[in-house]
C-alpha positions as CSV (number, residue, x, y, z in Angstrom):
1,M,100.3,-43.8,-63.3
2,H,99.0,-40.4,-64.6
3,A,95.7,-39.0,-63.5
4,I,93.3,-36.3,-64.7
5,G,92.5,-33.3,-62.6
6,I,89.4,-31.1,-63.4
7,D,88.8,-27.8,-61.6
8,I,85.3,-26.4,-62.1
9,G,84.9,-22.7,-61.6
10,G,82.0,-20.3,-62.0
11,T,83.3,-19.1,-65.4
12,K,85.7,-21.7,-66.6
13,I,86.6,-25.4,-66.4
14,A,90.3,-26.2,-66.3
15,G,91.7,-29.7,-66.8
16,A,95.1,-31.3,-66.9
17,L,96.9,-34.6,-67.3
18,V,99.1,-34.8,-64.2
19,S,102.1,-37.1,-63.4
20,E,102.8,-38.8,-60.1
21,L,105.2,-35.9,-59.3
22,G,102.6,-33.3,-59.8
23,E,103.8,-32.2,-63.2
24,I,101.2,-31.0,-65.8
25,L,101.7,-33.0,-69.0
26,A,98.8,-31.6,-71.0
27,E,96.0,-29.2,-70.2
28,D,92.7,-27.9,-71.5
29,R,90.2,-25.1,-70.7
30,V,86.6,-24.3,-71.6
31,V,83.8,-21.9,-70.5
32,T,81.6,-23.2,-67.7
33,P,78.0,-23.7,-68.8
34,A,76.9,-22.8,-65.2
35,G,73.2,-22.7,-65.8
36,D,72.9,-26.1,-67.5
37,S,73.7,-29.2,-65.3
38,D,73.6,-31.6,-68.3
39,A,75.9,-29.4,-70.4
40,L,78.3,-29.1,-67.5
41,V,78.6,-32.8,-67.1
42,D,79.0,-33.2,-70.9
43,A,81.9,-30.7,-70.8
44,V,83.7,-32.5,-68.0
45,V,83.3,-35.9,-69.7
46,T,84.6,-34.5,-73.0
47,M,87.6,-32.9,-71.3
48,I,88.5,-36.1,-69.4
49,E,88.2,-38.2,-72.6
50,K,90.4,-35.7,-74.5
51,L,93.1,-35.6,-71.8
52,S,93.2,-39.3,-71.2
53,D,93.2,-40.4,-74.9
54,G,96.2,-42.7,-75.5
55,Q,97.5,-42.2,-71.9
56,D,97.9,-44.6,-69.0
57,V,95.1,-43.1,-66.9
58,R,93.0,-45.0,-64.3
59,A,91.6,-42.1,-62.3
60,A,90.2,-38.6,-62.6
61,G,89.5,-36.1,-59.8
62,V,87.0,-33.3,-60.1
63,A,87.2,-30.3,-57.9
64,A,84.2,-28.0,-57.5
65,P,83.3,-25.1,-55.1
66,G,80.8,-25.7,-52.4
67,F,79.9,-28.7,-50.2
68,I,80.9,-32.2,-51.2
69,D,79.8,-35.3,-49.2
70,A,82.3,-37.4,-47.2
71,A,82.1,-40.2,-49.8
72,Q,83.5,-37.8,-52.4
73,S,80.5,-38.5,-54.6
74,T,77.7,-35.9,-54.3
75,V,77.8,-32.2,-54.6
76,Y,75.4,-30.9,-51.9
77,Y,75.6,-27.3,-53.0
78,T,77.6,-25.2,-55.3
79,P,77.4,-21.4,-55.6
80,N,77.1,-19.9,-59.1
81,I,76.4,-23.4,-60.5
82,S,73.0,-25.1,-60.7
83,W,74.0,-28.1,-58.6
84,R,71.9,-29.1,-55.5
85,H,72.4,-32.7,-54.2
86,E,74.0,-33.5,-57.6
87,P,75.1,-37.2,-57.8
88,L,78.1,-36.1,-59.9
89,R,80.4,-39.1,-59.3
90,A,77.6,-41.5,-60.4
91,R,76.8,-39.5,-63.5
92,L,80.5,-39.5,-64.6
93,L,81.0,-43.2,-63.8
94,E,78.1,-44.0,-66.2
95,R,80.1,-42.5,-69.0
96,L,83.8,-43.0,-68.2
97,P,85.8,-46.2,-67.6
98,L,87.9,-44.6,-64.8
99,D,87.8,-44.3,-61.0
100,I,86.2,-40.9,-60.2
101,T,86.5,-38.8,-57.1
102,I,84.8,-35.5,-56.3
103,D,86.3,-32.9,-53.9
104,N,86.0,-29.3,-52.8
105,D,88.2,-27.0,-54.9
106,A,89.9,-25.4,-51.9
107,N,90.7,-28.8,-50.5
108,A,92.2,-29.8,-53.9
109,A,94.3,-26.7,-54.1
110,G,95.5,-27.1,-50.5
111,W,96.4,-30.7,-51.0
112,A,98.5,-29.7,-54.1
113,E,100.4,-27.2,-52.0
114,F,101.0,-29.8,-49.3
115,R,102.2,-32.5,-51.7
116,F,104.1,-30.5,-54.3
117,G,104.3,-26.8,-53.2
118,A,104.9,-24.6,-50.2
119,G,103.8,-27.3,-47.6
120,R,105.8,-30.3,-48.9
121,L,108.2,-30.3,-45.9
122,V,105.6,-30.3,-43.1
123,S,102.9,-32.6,-41.7
124,D,100.4,-30.0,-40.5
125,M,99.4,-27.1,-42.8
126,T,96.5,-24.6,-43.0
127,M,95.8,-22.8,-46.3
128,L,93.7,-19.7,-46.9
129,T,92.9,-18.7,-50.4
130,I,92.3,-15.0,-50.7
131,G,90.2,-14.4,-53.8
132,T,86.8,-12.9,-54.3
133,G,85.9,-14.8,-51.1
134,V,88.1,-16.8,-48.7
135,G,88.6,-20.5,-49.2
136,G,90.4,-22.9,-46.9
137,A,92.1,-26.3,-46.6
138,I,93.5,-28.1,-43.6
139,V,96.1,-30.9,-43.6
140,T,96.8,-32.5,-40.2
141,Q,99.2,-35.4,-39.7
142,D,99.6,-35.8,-43.5
143,R,95.9,-36.2,-44.0
144,L,93.4,-33.9,-45.7
145,F,90.7,-32.8,-43.2
146,R,87.1,-33.0,-44.6
147,G,85.0,-33.3,-41.5
148,G,82.3,-35.8,-40.5
149,F,80.0,-34.9,-43.3
150,G,82.6,-33.9,-45.9
151,A,81.9,-30.1,-45.6
152,G,84.7,-29.1,-43.2
153,A,87.4,-26.5,-43.6
154,E,85.0,-23.7,-44.7
155,L,87.5,-21.3,-43.1
156,G,86.1,-18.3,-44.8
157,H,83.0,-18.6,-42.7
158,M,84.6,-18.5,-39.3
159,R,83.1,-15.5,-37.5
160,V,85.5,-12.8,-36.4
161,V,83.0,-10.0,-35.7
162,P,79.8,-10.8,-33.7
163,D,76.9,-9.2,-35.6
164,G,79.4,-7.9,-38.2
165,L,78.9,-7.4,-41.9
166,P,76.4,-9.7,-43.5
167,C,77.9,-12.6,-45.5
168,G,76.6,-14.4,-48.5
169,C,76.3,-17.6,-46.4
170,G,73.6,-16.0,-44.3
171,A,75.6,-15.3,-41.2
172,K,77.3,-12.0,-40.1
173,G,80.9,-11.2,-39.3
174,C,82.6,-14.0,-41.3
175,I,86.3,-13.5,-42.1
176,E,85.3,-13.6,-45.8
177,Q,83.8,-10.1,-45.3
178,Y,87.0,-8.8,-43.8
179,G,89.8,-10.8,-45.4
180,S,88.8,-11.3,-49.1
181,G,89.5,-9.5,-52.3
182,R,86.0,-8.0,-52.1
183,A,86.8,-6.8,-48.6
184,L,90.0,-5.2,-49.8
185,L,88.1,-3.3,-52.4
186,R,85.6,-2.1,-49.9
187,M,88.4,-0.9,-47.6
188,A,90.1,0.9,-50.4
189,N,86.9,2.7,-51.4
190,A,86.5,3.8,-47.7
191,I,90.0,5.2,-47.6
192,A,89.4,7.0,-50.9
193,D,86.2,8.5,-49.5
194,V,88.2,10.1,-46.6
195,G,90.9,11.5,-48.9
196,G,94.3,12.2,-47.3
197,I,96.4,9.1,-47.8
198,G,93.6,7.8,-50.1
199,L,94.3,10.5,-52.7
200,G,95.8,8.0,-55.1
201,L,92.8,5.7,-54.8
202,A,90.3,8.6,-55.1
203,T,92.1,9.9,-58.2
204,V,92.0,6.5,-60.0
205,R,88.4,6.1,-59.0
206,E,87.5,9.5,-60.4
207,Q,89.4,8.8,-63.7
208,N,87.9,5.4,-64.3
209,G,84.5,6.0,-62.8
210,V,84.9,3.0,-60.4
211,L,87.7,1.4,-58.4
212,T,88.5,-2.2,-59.4
213,G,90.5,-4.9,-57.8
214,Q,93.1,-4.6,-60.5
215,D,93.3,-0.8,-59.8
216,V,94.0,-1.5,-56.1
217,A,96.6,-4.2,-57.0
218,T,98.4,-1.8,-59.3
219,L,98.5,0.9,-56.7
220,I,99.8,-1.6,-54.1
221,A,102.6,-2.6,-56.5
222,D,103.3,1.1,-57.0
223,G,103.6,1.7,-53.2
224,D,100.5,4.0,-52.9
225,T,100.0,4.8,-49.3
226,G,96.3,4.4,-49.3
227,A,96.3,1.1,-51.1
228,L,98.9,-0.2,-48.7
229,Q,96.8,0.9,-45.8
230,A,93.9,-1.1,-47.1
231,L,96.1,-4.2,-47.6
232,R,97.4,-3.8,-44.0
233,E,93.9,-3.6,-42.7
234,L,93.1,-6.8,-44.6
235,G,96.2,-8.5,-43.2
236,T,95.3,-7.5,-39.7
237,W,92.0,-9.3,-39.9
238,L,93.6,-12.4,-41.4
239,G,96.2,-12.5,-38.7
240,Q,93.5,-12.4,-36.1
241,A,91.7,-15.3,-37.8
242,C,95.0,-17.3,-38.0
243,A,95.5,-16.8,-34.2
244,S,92.2,-18.5,-33.6
245,L,92.9,-21.2,-36.1
246,S,96.3,-21.8,-34.6
247,A,94.8,-22.3,-31.1
248,I,92.6,-25.1,-32.5
249,L,94.8,-26.7,-35.3
250,D,98.4,-25.8,-34.3
251,P,99.7,-25.9,-37.8
252,Q,103.4,-25.7,-38.6
253,L,102.6,-23.6,-41.7
254,F,100.0,-21.1,-42.9
255,V,99.9,-20.9,-46.7
256,F,98.1,-18.0,-48.5
257,G,96.9,-18.4,-52.1
258,G,94.7,-16.4,-54.4
259,G,95.2,-13.1,-56.3
260,V,95.6,-10.9,-53.2
261,A,98.4,-13.2,-51.9
262,M,100.5,-12.1,-54.9
263,S,101.3,-9.0,-52.8
264,G,103.8,-11.3,-50.9
265,D,105.3,-9.8,-47.8
266,L,103.2,-6.7,-48.1
267,L,100.3,-9.0,-47.0
268,L,102.3,-11.4,-44.8
269,D,103.9,-8.8,-42.6
270,P,100.6,-7.4,-41.1
271,I,99.3,-11.0,-40.9
272,R,102.3,-12.0,-38.8
273,E,102.0,-8.9,-36.6
274,S,98.3,-9.3,-35.9
275,Y,98.8,-13.1,-35.4
276,L,101.2,-12.4,-32.6
277,Q,99.0,-9.8,-31.0
278,H,96.1,-12.2,-30.8
279,L,97.8,-15.5,-30.1
280,P,96.9,-17.0,-26.7
281,A,99.8,-17.7,-24.4
282,R,102.3,-16.2,-26.8
283,G,105.9,-17.3,-26.4
284,Y,105.1,-20.7,-24.9
285,H,105.2,-22.9,-28.0
286,P,106.8,-22.7,-31.5
287,E,105.3,-20.3,-34.0
288,P,104.2,-21.3,-37.5
289,E,105.6,-20.0,-40.7
290,F,103.6,-17.8,-43.0
291,V,104.2,-18.2,-46.7
292,I,102.7,-17.6,-50.2
293,A,101.4,-20.5,-52.2
294,E,103.7,-21.8,-55.0
295,L,101.4,-23.5,-57.5
296,V,99.1,-20.5,-58.1
297,N,96.5,-21.3,-60.8
298,D,97.6,-25.0,-61.3
299,A,96.9,-26.0,-57.7
300,G,93.3,-27.1,-58.3
301,V,93.9,-29.5,-61.2
302,V,97.1,-30.9,-59.6
303,G,95.4,-31.5,-56.3
304,A,92.3,-33.1,-57.8
305,A,94.5,-35.4,-59.9
306,D,96.7,-36.5,-57.0
307,L,93.7,-37.1,-54.7
308,A,92.1,-39.3,-57.4
309,R,95.4,-41.2,-57.9
310,L,95.7,-41.8,-54.1
311,H,92.1,-43.1,-54.0
312,V,92.9,-45.8,-56.6
313,E,96.1,-46.8,-54.8
314,A,94.2,-47.2,-51.6
315,L,91.6,-49.6,-53.2
């Protein structure tokens, strides 16, 4: 049985027809009408109808950022989209003859990596998505962890610095402020301000008027000393966070997704070093592996589709 996976982002909605093996058979993409709830639902319905036309489809999964309830039905809150306590599943069921599930986008991406990507050979996996912010997903004993109210695994909002930098969530010192793409850019600008090893960063910033994430990524790929120092600082914070997560979850595998993770071992090496420095009782139990996600931009739709398919099979 095929299933439909929909991944709603702040700027685009991606959709795909996905096989039982996680293969994308057809796909679609449209701009997100973020400020209009009715138009957004219309766009999702239209995409599901288009992708399921003429296919053996019984289920569709929708992945969205923010807090989703434990029943996989209501969107409590979504940043950048006008949904507050949105009964999304009920609205879609009114218009579609399919079983519908709603899930957090990081959960969907993490599940895809667990089922078909980097985590397919383990039972316990923790995934961190390093993009503009920091997303997270936890799989323990082959089950996706959602928490008692459905809003668990918000790993980006684990505090690593008491009274640290203010976060968009309202708290201070979250790992999102030290381990995200936005944090990397802030660190790169700080290194450029000092000069010295930041000369390459400062030069690019002066030429372009501003330093962008793509500028930093290019300099990292070119081996620029200042850009690599910023990436190492980022990795050090992420490694510290992973040590705390490991003490609680004891995963066999940490998977890193998102644009910053495309740096590969340049990011993983400082993460591993920092992890070992901060790990409690180091040397007395096996250490997890640290790897880069494999499914990249397809993870959200593949995971949403597979979770929807499993929901139907469990009925």
